[in-house]
N, CA, C and O of each residue as an XYZ file, in Angstrom:
776
protein
N     -11.002    -46.021     22.595
C     -11.296    -44.595     22.648
C     -12.725    -44.377     22.129
O     -13.111    -44.913     21.090
N     -13.489    -43.588     22.868
C     -14.872    -43.330     22.461
C     -14.905    -42.391     21.267
O     -13.923    -41.711     20.968
N     -16.041    -42.361     20.591
C     -16.216    -41.466     19.433
C     -16.036    -40.019     19.845
O     -15.440    -39.220     19.122
N     -16.569    -39.687     21.038
C     -16.459    -38.307     21.534
C     -14.982    -37.919     21.709
O     -14.574    -36.828     21.310
N     -14.181    -38.820     22.310
C     -12.755    -38.545     22.517
C     -12.006    -38.442     21.195
O     -11.131    -37.592     21.028
N     -12.364    -39.330     20.244
C     -11.732    -39.284     18.915
C     -12.020    -37.947     18.238
O     -11.143    -37.344     17.621
N     -13.259    -37.501     18.366
C     -13.661    -36.237     17.754
C     -12.878    -35.079     18.356
O     -12.383    -34.218     17.628
N     -12.761    -35.052     19.695
C     -11.994    -33.993     20.360
C     -10.528    -34.014     19.911
O      -9.923    -32.967     19.678
N      -9.977    -35.214     19.795
C      -8.583    -35.359     19.379
C      -8.387    -34.840     17.948
O      -7.413    -34.142     17.663
N      -9.314    -35.183     17.057
C      -9.237    -34.700     15.670
C      -9.347    -33.183     15.609
O      -8.603    -32.529     14.878
N     -10.287    -32.621     16.387
C     -10.445    -31.155     16.405
C      -9.167    -30.502     16.894
O      -8.706    -29.519     16.315
N      -8.579    -31.060     17.986
C      -7.341    -30.522     18.536
C      -6.201    -30.587     17.512
O      -5.501    -29.599     17.292
N      -6.021    -31.764     16.885
C      -4.949    -31.940     15.903
C      -5.148    -31.049     14.683
O      -4.193    -30.473     14.161
N      -6.413    -30.941     14.227
C      -6.708    -30.082     13.076
C      -6.383    -28.633     13.409
O      -5.778    -27.922     12.606
N      -6.792    -28.197     14.611
C      -6.518    -26.822     15.045
C      -5.036    -26.571     15.157
O      -4.549    -25.519     14.744
N      -4.306    -27.533     15.717
C      -2.862    -27.414     15.864
C      -2.181    -27.359     14.495
O      -1.288    -26.541     14.276
N      -2.601    -28.226     13.582
C      -2.042    -28.251     12.227
C      -2.335    -26.949     11.493
O      -1.465    -26.387     10.828
N      -3.581    -26.477     11.624
C      -3.964    -25.235     10.962
C      -3.152    -24.071     11.501
O      -2.652    -23.250     10.732
N      -3.016    -23.994     12.846
C      -2.243    -22.930     13.464
C      -0.790    -22.994     13.019
O      -0.209    -21.970     12.659
N      -0.196    -24.183     13.039
C       1.201    -24.341     12.611
C       1.375    -23.927     11.162
O       2.354    -23.271     10.807
N       0.425    -24.311     10.332
C       0.486    -23.974      8.918
C       0.444    -22.465      8.716
O       1.203    -21.914      7.919
N      -0.462    -21.798      9.453
C      -0.568    -20.341      9.322
C       0.698    -19.652      9.794
O       1.167    -18.703      9.167
N       1.263    -20.139     10.921
C       2.496    -19.546     11.439
C       3.631    -19.736     10.443
O       4.378    -18.794     10.182
N       3.777    -20.933      9.881
C       4.843    -21.205      8.905
C       4.683    -20.344      7.656
O       5.665    -19.803      7.147
N       3.458    -20.214      7.161
C       3.252    -19.414      5.953
C       3.611    -17.960      6.202
O       4.240    -17.322      5.359
N       3.211    -17.424      7.368
C       3.517    -16.044      7.688
C       5.027    -15.859      7.801
O       5.586    -14.906      7.257
N       5.679    -16.772      8.508
C       7.123    -16.688      8.684
C       7.834    -16.819      7.340
O       8.741    -16.044      7.037
N       7.425    -17.795      6.538
C       8.066    -17.978      5.240
C       7.858    -16.768      4.349
O       8.780    -16.336      3.656
N       6.624    -16.206      4.364
C       6.365    -15.036      3.526
C       7.261    -13.888      3.965
O       7.844    -13.196      3.129
N       7.375    -13.682      5.282
C       8.214    -12.610      5.799
C       9.675    -12.789      5.404
O      10.369    -11.811      5.129
N      10.143    -14.034      5.375
C      11.536    -14.291      5.031
C      11.796    -14.119      3.536
O      12.918    -13.813      3.133
N      10.786    -14.310      2.727
C      10.976    -14.261      1.283
C      11.102    -12.841      0.727
O      11.654    -12.651     -0.356
N      10.597    -11.848      1.452
C      10.613    -10.488      0.916
C      12.032     -9.930      0.965
O      12.602     -9.728      2.037
N      12.584     -9.688     -0.213
C      13.877     -9.020     -0.332
C      13.608     -7.670     -0.971
O      12.739     -7.548     -1.834
N      14.353     -6.657     -0.551
C      14.089     -5.295     -0.995
C      15.215     -4.744     -1.863
O      16.354     -5.210     -1.820
N      14.853     -3.743     -2.644
C      15.838     -2.972     -3.399
C      15.516     -1.502     -3.187
O      14.414     -1.151     -2.767
N      16.475     -0.660     -3.479
C      16.321      0.774     -3.238
C      15.866      1.463     -4.524
O      16.492      1.303     -5.572
N      14.790      2.221     -4.446
C      14.328      3.039     -5.574
C      14.722      4.483     -5.282
O      14.434      5.007     -4.206
N      15.382      5.121     -6.247
C      15.774      6.522     -6.104
C      15.241      7.321     -7.270
O      15.410      6.939     -8.428
N      14.594      8.437     -6.961
C      14.128      9.377     -7.972
C      15.054     10.583     -7.893
O      14.884     11.460     -7.046
N      16.046     10.612     -8.799
C      17.052     11.668     -8.759
C      16.489     13.025     -9.159
O      16.933     14.052     -8.646
N      15.519     13.044    -10.066
C      14.920     14.302    -10.517
C      14.266     15.049     -9.362
O      14.436     16.259     -9.218
N      13.518     14.319     -8.542
C      12.787     14.958     -7.440
C      13.418     14.714     -6.070
O      12.880     15.127     -5.043
N      14.567     14.037     -6.070
C      15.408     13.871     -4.886
C      14.718     13.185     -3.699
O      14.611     13.754     -2.613
N      14.254     11.953     -3.931
C      13.731     11.139     -2.834
C      14.017      9.672     -3.141
O      14.315      9.308     -4.278
N      13.921      8.842     -2.111
C      14.157      7.402     -2.283
C      13.405      6.618     -1.217
O      13.050      7.152     -0.166
N      13.167      5.330     -1.510
C      12.573      4.407     -0.550
C      12.777      2.990     -1.066
O      13.122      2.787     -2.230
N      12.562      2.015     -0.193
C      12.753      0.607     -0.552
C      11.446     -0.029     -0.993
O      10.379      0.267     -0.456
N      11.551     -0.915     -1.990
C      10.417     -1.702     -2.467
C      10.883     -3.151     -2.639
O      12.084     -3.395     -2.751
N       9.967     -4.107     -2.664
C      10.379     -5.489     -2.925
C      11.132     -5.622     -4.250
O      10.833     -4.912     -5.211
N      12.097     -6.520     -4.300
C      12.927     -6.726     -5.502
C      12.111     -7.125     -6.715
O      12.540     -6.905     -7.848
N      10.942     -7.707     -6.498
C      10.111     -8.168     -7.614
C       9.207     -7.068     -8.177
O       8.370     -7.347     -9.035
N       9.357     -5.830     -7.714
C       8.559     -4.706     -8.208
C       9.404     -3.793     -9.078
O      10.624     -3.723     -8.932
N       8.741     -3.099     -9.979
C       9.445     -2.185    -10.896
C       8.658     -0.877    -10.968
O       7.443     -0.882    -11.168
N       9.372      0.252    -10.800
C       8.756      1.574    -10.899
C       9.244      2.228    -12.188
O      10.444      2.250    -12.465
N       8.310      2.761    -12.973
C       8.681      3.432    -14.217
C       7.560      4.376    -14.669
O       6.434      4.293    -14.178
N       7.878      5.262    -15.596
C       6.865      6.149    -16.153
C       6.126      5.407    -17.272
O       6.745      4.912    -18.214
N       4.795      5.336    -17.156
C       3.978      4.661    -18.158
C       3.312      5.695    -19.062
O       2.551      6.539    -18.589
N       3.598      5.626    -20.358
C       2.942      6.530    -21.315
C       1.444      6.255    -21.349
O       0.639      7.182    -21.441
N       1.075      4.986    -21.276
C      -0.338      4.605    -21.313
C      -1.100      5.188    -20.121
O      -2.199      5.715    -20.288
N      -0.530      5.097    -18.939
C      -1.170      5.617    -17.723
C      -0.910      7.110    -17.525
O      -1.586      7.769    -16.735
N       0.072      7.632    -18.248
C       0.515      9.024    -18.113
C       0.899      9.357    -16.672
O       0.605     10.439    -16.165
N       1.557      8.408    -16.035
C       2.026      8.615    -14.658
C       3.105      7.596    -14.321
O       3.351      6.649    -15.068
N       3.739      7.817    -13.179
C       4.726      6.863    -12.679
C       3.955      5.771    -11.943
O       3.140      6.060    -11.067
N       4.217      4.517    -12.305
C       3.510      3.399    -11.678
C       4.513      2.342    -11.201
O       5.668      2.306    -11.627
N       4.028      1.496    -10.311
C       4.806      0.360     -9.850
C       4.054     -0.906    -10.233
O       2.858     -1.031     -9.972
N       4.765     -1.844    -10.855
C       4.148     -3.094    -11.297
C       4.930     -4.289    -10.760
O       6.118     -4.167    -10.465
N       4.272     -5.447    -10.630
C       5.004     -6.658    -10.236
C       5.723     -7.248    -11.446
O       5.293     -7.066    -12.585
N       6.819     -7.955    -11.186
C       7.552     -8.572    -12.293
C       7.552    -10.101    -12.229
O       7.904    -10.756    -13.210
N       7.160    -10.679    -11.086
C       7.137    -12.147    -11.058
C       5.754    -12.661    -11.449
O       4.757    -11.986    -11.191
N       5.671    -13.834    -12.062
C       4.409    -14.362    -12.609
C       3.260    -14.459    -11.612
O       2.120    -14.150    -11.958
N       3.540    -14.884    -10.378
C       2.483    -15.036     -9.379
C       1.845    -13.691     -9.047
O       0.620    -13.570     -9.014
N       2.672    -12.688     -8.805
C       2.146    -11.351     -8.493
C       1.474    -10.718     -9.704
O       0.455    -10.042     -9.565
N       2.034    -10.932    -10.887
C       1.409    -10.391    -12.111
C      -0.023    -10.884    -12.229
O      -0.937    -10.111    -12.512
N      -0.208    -12.187    -12.008
C      -1.544    -12.782    -12.094
C      -2.474    -12.189    -11.036
O      -3.641    -11.908    -11.310
N      -1.951    -12.003     -9.840
C      -2.736    -11.454     -8.730
C      -3.232    -10.034     -9.027
O      -4.356     -9.680     -8.671
N      -2.397     -9.231     -9.675
C      -2.728     -7.828     -9.925
C      -3.400     -7.591    -11.282
O      -3.884     -6.487    -11.536
N      -3.440     -8.580    -12.139
C      -3.911     -8.395    -13.512
C      -5.414     -8.184    -13.650
O      -5.834     -7.226    -14.299
N      -6.224     -9.037    -13.068
C      -7.667     -9.031    -13.335
C      -8.369     -7.745    -12.924
O      -9.038     -7.118    -13.745
N      -8.228     -7.344    -11.667
C      -9.001     -6.198    -11.154
C      -8.179     -4.950    -10.871
O      -8.746     -3.907    -10.546
N      -6.864     -5.027    -10.986
C      -6.012     -3.910    -10.553
C      -5.172     -3.327    -11.682
O      -4.224     -2.583    -11.429
N      -5.511     -3.657    -12.926
C      -4.816     -3.141    -14.119
C      -3.337     -3.499    -14.144
O      -2.566     -2.898    -14.892
N      -2.933     -4.477    -13.327
C      -1.525     -4.853    -13.265
C      -0.667     -3.860    -12.491
O       0.561     -3.926    -12.545
N      -1.314     -2.932    -11.762
C      -0.596     -1.852    -11.074
C      -0.664     -2.045     -9.559
O      -1.740     -2.252     -8.996
N       0.491     -1.975     -8.911
C       0.547     -2.049     -7.449
C       0.241     -0.673     -6.860
O      -0.636     -0.535     -6.007
N       0.975      0.345     -7.327
C       0.685      1.706     -6.864
C       1.067      2.732     -7.915
O       1.817      2.453     -8.850
N       0.529      3.925     -7.731
C       0.868      5.091     -8.551
C       1.690      6.035     -7.688
O       1.520      6.095     -6.470
N       2.578      6.767     -8.335
C       3.454      7.702     -7.646
C       3.196      9.095     -8.206
O       3.426      9.344     -9.389
N       2.718     10.006     -7.353
C       2.438     11.379     -7.769
C       3.400     12.311     -7.057
O       3.687     12.130     -5.874
N       3.900     13.312     -7.777
C       4.846     14.264     -7.195
C       4.280     15.665     -7.362
O       3.917     16.075     -8.464
N       4.211     16.395     -6.251
C       3.669     17.756     -6.239
C       4.767     18.720     -5.807
O       5.499     18.444     -4.856
N       4.881     19.829     -6.489
C       5.864     20.847     -6.119
C       5.212     21.855     -5.177
O       5.090     23.041     -5.481
N       4.800     21.338     -4.030
C       4.158     22.165     -3.002
C       4.289     21.456     -1.661
O       4.619     20.271     -1.609
N       4.032     22.178     -0.583
C       4.091     21.602      0.750
C       2.902     20.693      1.015
O       1.983     20.593      0.202
N       2.933     20.033      2.166
C       1.894     19.065      2.509
C       0.515     19.712      2.601
O      -0.442     19.218      2.004
N       0.409     20.806      3.341
C      -0.884     21.442      3.564
C      -1.545     21.870      2.262
O      -2.704     21.533      2.019
N      -0.828     22.604      1.424
C      -1.429     23.073      0.161
C      -1.718     21.912     -0.789
O      -2.712     21.947     -1.514
N      -0.864     20.883     -0.797
C      -1.120     19.706     -1.642
C      -2.415     19.023     -1.229
O      -3.266     18.736     -2.071
N      -2.567     18.763      0.067
C      -3.754     18.066      0.550
C      -5.027     18.878      0.324
O      -6.050     18.322     -0.076
N      -4.976     20.178      0.572
C      -6.163     21.006      0.360
C      -6.535     21.057     -1.123
O      -7.719     21.090     -1.461
N      -5.539     21.064     -2.007
C      -5.805     21.027     -3.459
C      -6.336     19.666     -3.912
O      -6.997     19.571     -4.946
N      -6.049     18.609     -3.139
C      -6.514     17.256     -3.467
C      -7.814     16.904     -2.732
O      -8.143     15.727     -2.579
N      -8.544     17.917     -2.281
C      -9.866     17.779     -1.652
C      -9.869     17.147     -0.260
O     -10.869     16.562      0.155
N      -8.775     17.262      0.445
C      -8.777     16.932      1.868
C      -9.275     18.171      2.597
O      -9.262     19.269      2.041
N      -9.712     17.998      3.835
C     -10.042     19.159      4.645
C      -9.403     18.991      6.013
O      -9.093     17.880      6.445
N      -9.214     20.121      6.683
C      -8.459     20.127      7.925
C      -9.345     20.597      9.069
O     -10.039     21.608      8.959
N      -9.313     19.849     10.173
C      -9.989     20.246     11.405
C      -8.921     20.233     12.493
O      -8.336     19.192     12.791
N      -8.672     21.411     13.086
C      -7.557     21.594     14.020
C      -6.270     21.190     13.290
O      -5.920     21.822     12.294
N      -5.565     20.170     13.751
C      -4.335     19.741     13.076
C      -4.492     18.429     12.327
O      -3.502     17.847     11.883
N      -5.728     17.954     12.180
C      -5.981     16.664     11.533
C      -6.570     16.849     10.135
O      -7.400     17.728      9.903
N      -6.117     15.992      9.203
C      -6.649     16.003      7.838
C      -7.686     14.891      7.684
O      -7.552     13.809      8.255
N      -8.720     15.188      6.900
C      -9.793     14.231      6.631
C     -10.050     14.162      5.137
O      -9.772     15.104      4.394
N     -10.586     13.027      4.714
C     -10.999     12.849      3.327
C     -12.274     12.001      3.308
O     -12.819     11.670      4.360
N     -12.735     11.660      2.133
C     -13.923     10.804      2.002
C     -13.554      9.586      1.168
O     -12.552      9.584      0.454
N     -14.381      8.551      1.272
C     -14.212      7.412      0.378
C     -15.587      6.938     -0.086
O     -16.572      7.655      0.093
N     -15.673      5.766     -0.668
C     -16.927      5.271     -1.251
C     -18.020      5.032     -0.218
O     -19.201      4.974     -0.562
N     -17.635      4.894      1.038
C     -18.616      4.588      2.079
C     -18.725      5.687      3.133
O     -19.818      5.991      3.611
N     -17.587      6.279      3.491
C     -17.539      7.217      4.613
C     -17.387      8.666      4.149
O     -16.662      8.956      3.197
N     -18.085      9.563      4.838
C     -17.955     10.995      4.547
C     -16.748     11.613      5.232
O     -16.282     12.683      4.842
N     -16.249     10.939      6.246
C     -15.176     11.517      7.034
C     -14.148     10.449      7.411
O     -14.335      9.712      8.380
N     -13.074     10.372      6.645
C     -11.986      9.426      6.920
C     -10.816     10.221      7.483
O     -10.222     11.047      6.789
N     -10.495      9.966      8.737
C      -9.392     10.678      9.383
C      -8.063     10.058      8.973
O      -7.913      8.836      8.979
N      -7.109     10.897      8.620
C      -5.780     10.404      8.254
C      -4.910     10.292      9.501
O      -5.198     10.892     10.537
N      -3.837      9.507      9.376
C      -2.892      9.354     10.487
C      -1.608     10.091     10.138
O      -1.106      9.960      9.022
N      -1.069     10.866     11.077
C       0.212     11.524     10.793
C       1.353     10.509     10.798
O       1.374      9.586     11.612
N       2.297     10.691      9.883
C       3.521      9.878      9.857
C       4.689     10.843      9.717
O       4.524     11.947      9.198
N       5.857     10.440     10.174
C       7.008     11.329      9.991
C       8.326     10.584     10.011
O       8.461      9.517     10.608
N       9.299     11.188      9.332
C      10.642     10.639      9.274
C      11.646     11.750      9.534
O      11.260     12.865      9.885
N      12.928     11.458      9.367
C      13.976     12.448      9.639
C      13.918     13.634      8.687
O      14.198     14.765      9.084
N      13.556     13.380      7.428
C      13.602     14.451      6.423
C      12.219     14.849      5.913
O      12.114     15.584      4.932
N      11.155     14.372      6.567
C       9.817     14.631      6.055
C       8.743     14.477      7.127
O       8.984     13.913      8.194
N       7.556     14.991      6.820
C       6.354     14.687      7.596
C       5.265     14.376      6.589
O       5.357     14.781      5.431
N       4.230     13.660      7.018
C       3.195     13.288      6.071
C       1.976     12.701      6.730
O       1.782     12.825      7.939
N       1.151     12.055      5.920
C      -0.060     11.400      6.412
C      -0.228     10.042      5.731
O       0.361      9.761      4.687
N      -1.058      9.211      6.370
C      -1.417      7.904      5.821
C      -2.905      7.693      6.034
O      -3.446      8.077      7.070
N      -3.575      7.079      5.052
C      -4.938      6.597      5.276
C      -5.247      5.472      4.309
O      -4.590      5.302      3.282
N      -6.275      4.705      4.670
C      -6.710      3.555      3.905
C      -8.175      3.789      3.543
O      -9.010      3.931      4.435
N      -8.499      3.832      2.255
C      -9.858      4.130      1.789
C     -10.514      2.940      1.106
O      -9.843      2.111      0.491
N     -11.822      2.871      1.224
C     -12.601      1.944      0.405
C     -12.686      2.585     -0.976
O     -13.069      3.748     -1.092
N     -12.332      1.839     -2.027
C     -12.322      2.414     -3.377
C     -12.884      1.424     -4.393
O     -13.064      0.245     -4.090
N     -13.153      1.903     -5.572
C     -13.687      1.060     -6.634
C     -12.587      0.363     -7.414
O     -11.477      0.882     -7.528
N     -12.889     -0.804     -7.947
C     -11.973     -1.523     -8.834
C     -12.751     -2.032    -10.043
O     -13.944     -2.322     -9.949
N     -12.066     -2.139    -11.178
C     -12.691     -2.669    -12.399
C     -12.067     -4.005    -12.759
O     -10.871     -4.090    -13.039
N     -12.880     -5.037    -12.747
C     -12.385     -6.380    -13.058
C     -12.730     -6.741    -14.504
O     -13.807     -6.404    -14.997
N     -11.814     -7.422    -15.171
C     -12.019     -7.800    -16.575
C     -13.220     -8.723    -16.736
O     -14.008     -8.574    -17.670
N     -13.352     -9.677    -15.818
C     -14.404    -10.680    -15.964
C     -15.786    -10.203    -15.544
O     -16.780    -10.537    -16.188
N     -15.856     -9.417    -14.461
C     -17.195     -9.057    -13.983
C     -17.400     -7.574    -13.701
O     -18.253     -7.220    -12.887
N     -16.653     -6.714    -14.344
C     -16.918     -5.287    -14.337
C     -16.507     -4.512    -13.100
O     -15.647     -4.936    -12.328
N     -17.154     -3.353    -12.934
C     -16.799     -2.401    -11.880
C     -17.461     -2.774    -10.557
O     -18.636     -3.139    -10.504
N     -16.660     -2.670     -9.481
C     -17.159     -2.918     -8.121
C     -16.854     -1.663     -7.305
O     -15.697     -1.371     -7.003
N     -17.901     -0.931     -6.955
C     -17.748      0.391     -6.339
C     -17.010      0.386     -5.004
O     -16.267      1.324     -4.715
N     -17.196     -0.640     -4.190
C     -16.578     -0.631     -2.869
C     -15.732     -1.840     -2.564
O     -15.570     -2.192     -1.395
N     -15.183     -2.492     -3.579
C     -14.437     -3.741     -3.363
C     -12.930     -3.536     -3.211
O     -12.211     -4.475     -2.871
N     -12.447     -2.321     -3.460
C     -11.012     -2.073     -3.383
C     -10.579     -1.477     -2.059
O     -11.388     -0.942     -1.300
N      -9.278     -1.582     -1.799
C      -8.677     -0.997     -0.607
C      -7.479     -0.164     -1.068
O      -6.402     -0.695     -1.338
N      -7.691      1.148     -1.149
C      -6.645      2.055     -1.634
C      -5.958      2.732     -0.459
O      -6.601      3.398      0.352
N      -4.643      2.555     -0.376
C      -3.865      3.220      0.671
C      -3.191      4.448      0.077
O      -2.736      4.434     -1.066
N      -3.136      5.503      0.870
C      -2.493      6.748      0.461
C      -1.407      7.094      1.464
O      -1.647      7.142      2.671
N      -0.209      7.334      0.949
C       0.918      7.781      1.765
C       1.416      9.092      1.178
O       1.768      9.146      0.000
N       1.451     10.141      1.977
C       1.994     11.431      1.537
C       3.236     11.739      2.366
O       3.213     11.659      3.594
N       4.321     12.093      1.675
C       5.585     12.458      2.309
C       5.946     13.864      1.831
O       5.913     14.124      0.628
N       6.286     14.765      2.730
C       6.608     16.131      2.298
C       7.791     16.694      3.067
O       7.910     16.503      4.277
N       8.675     17.399      2.341
C       9.795     18.098      2.975
C       9.531     19.602      3.059
O      10.428     20.371      3.406
N       8.310     20.023      2.744
C       7.942     21.436      2.810
C       7.829     22.083      1.446
O       7.059     23.026      1.264
N       8.602     21.576      0.471
C       8.537     22.136     -0.883
C       8.125     21.095     -1.932
O       7.595     21.446     -2.986
N       8.370     19.835     -1.639
C       7.957     18.735     -2.520
C       7.145     17.742     -1.694
O       7.511     17.403     -0.569
N       6.038     17.284     -2.271
C       5.214     16.265     -1.611
C       5.062     15.087     -2.559
O       4.711     15.261     -3.726
N       5.324     13.899     -2.056
C       5.234     12.667     -2.838
C       4.058     11.846     -2.307
O       3.926     11.636     -1.101
N       3.210     11.386     -3.226
C       2.079     10.528     -2.843
C       2.245      9.147     -3.461
O       2.446      9.021     -4.669
N       2.160      8.121     -2.635
C       2.110      6.726     -3.078
C       0.685      6.262     -2.832
O       0.205      6.290     -1.699
N       0.007      5.833     -3.893
C      -1.408      5.466     -3.817
C      -1.615      4.074     -4.413
O      -1.448      3.881     -5.617
N      -1.980      3.101     -3.568
C      -2.198      1.747     -4.088
C      -3.409      1.726     -5.008
O      -4.325      2.537     -4.868
N      -3.403      0.796     -5.944
C      -4.408      0.771     -7.010
C      -5.566     -0.193     -6.714
O      -6.097     -0.820     -7.632
N      -5.958     -0.314     -5.443
C      -7.102     -1.155     -5.113
C      -6.801     -2.315     -4.199
O      -7.716     -3.009     -3.757
N      -5.518     -2.542     -3.904
C      -5.133     -3.589     -2.952
C      -4.123     -3.014     -1.977
O      -3.108     -2.452     -2.387
N      -4.400     -3.154     -0.680
C      -3.509     -2.622      0.348
C      -2.174     -3.355      0.352
O      -2.087     -4.513     -0.058
N      -1.141     -2.671      0.818
C       0.173     -3.279      0.978
C       0.141     -4.328      2.092
O      -0.651     -4.226      3.029
N       0.999     -5.325      1.980
C       1.306     -6.194      3.098
C       1.866     -5.298      4.210
O       2.592     -4.347      3.921
N       1.544     -5.585      5.464
C       1.970     -4.731      6.582
C       3.476     -4.499      6.622
O       3.927     -3.385      6.888
N       4.257     -5.548      6.358
C       5.723     -5.400      6.404
C       6.228     -4.493      5.282
O       7.173     -3.728      5.475
N       5.605     -4.581      4.128
C       5.996     -3.730      3.003
C       5.644     -2.279      3.300
O       6.447     -1.380      3.051
N       4.453     -2.048      3.828
C       4.031     -0.693      4.206
C       5.004     -0.104      5.216
O       5.448      1.035      5.067
N       5.329     -0.866      6.227
C       6.264     -0.423      7.266
C       7.635     -0.102      6.664
O       8.261      0.889      7.041
N       8.098     -0.929      5.737
C       9.413     -0.710      5.109
C       9.421      0.559      4.265
O      10.380      1.329      4.317
N       8.368      0.785      3.491
C       8.294      2.002      2.669
C       8.358      3.235      3.561
O       9.125      4.157      3.284
N       7.566      3.263      4.625
C       7.556      4.425      5.529
C       8.910      4.587      6.215
O       9.437      5.696      6.292
N       9.470      3.499      6.708
C      10.746      3.554      7.442
C      11.917      3.995      6.574
O      12.825      4.672      7.056
N      11.904      3.616      5.291
C      13.072      3.897      4.427
C      12.919      5.155      3.572
O      13.875      5.563      2.912
N      11.737      5.779      3.571
C      11.541      6.956      2.719
C      12.463      8.082      3.178
O      12.553      8.382      4.368
N      13.147      8.701      2.214
C      14.061      9.810      2.492
C      13.977     10.842      1.369
O      13.827     10.491      0.199
N      14.074     12.113      1.739
C      14.366     13.146      0.758
C      15.863     13.328      0.739
O      16.499     13.399      1.790
N      16.432     13.405     -0.449
C      17.876     13.513     -0.619
C      18.257     14.981     -0.632
O      17.701     15.771     -1.394
N      19.213     15.342      0.220
C      19.658     16.738      0.263
C      20.510     17.053     -0.961
O      21.281     16.213     -1.426
N      20.364     18.262     -1.473
C      21.133     18.683     -2.669
C      22.585     18.872     -2.332
O      23.380     19.222     -3.204
């Protein structure tokens, strides 16, 4: 076999191995995610989160936060994300008034906001059986313990769910959700009828 043929064979095998490895990792990661149901009885809503996450009220943060509980995720979120996956904000108002009070603006039926880079970030409408809302992904700042503040290094996702009288916001703390987790949160979010 010539050197040229050997080289082509190695490139092919390396590409095949790399592709197989990526497919296996994606499949394995997807299979590993197990969910549990989070219910907020006070404000009457619920949604699913990975079993390795915990939602609670933090006196230090003065808000409801979600944190990882397994060592690998804790390490991942510790340095630049304050150990927080997302914050949970609850507003006793409808979607429109909540968003306008939170500095969004409306053009026709679309809501817009700004981030660290863009003056005009268009949100996407989302809806479920008991709610309507919006989603957007912003460039945001993060503070790392080792090397300080980075103005545009974060990826903050915002999810707003509203039943007309209560609006719930889930806001990631600088790292976007895995696509399957994002899809699960949106798909399982419910307002509980009294």
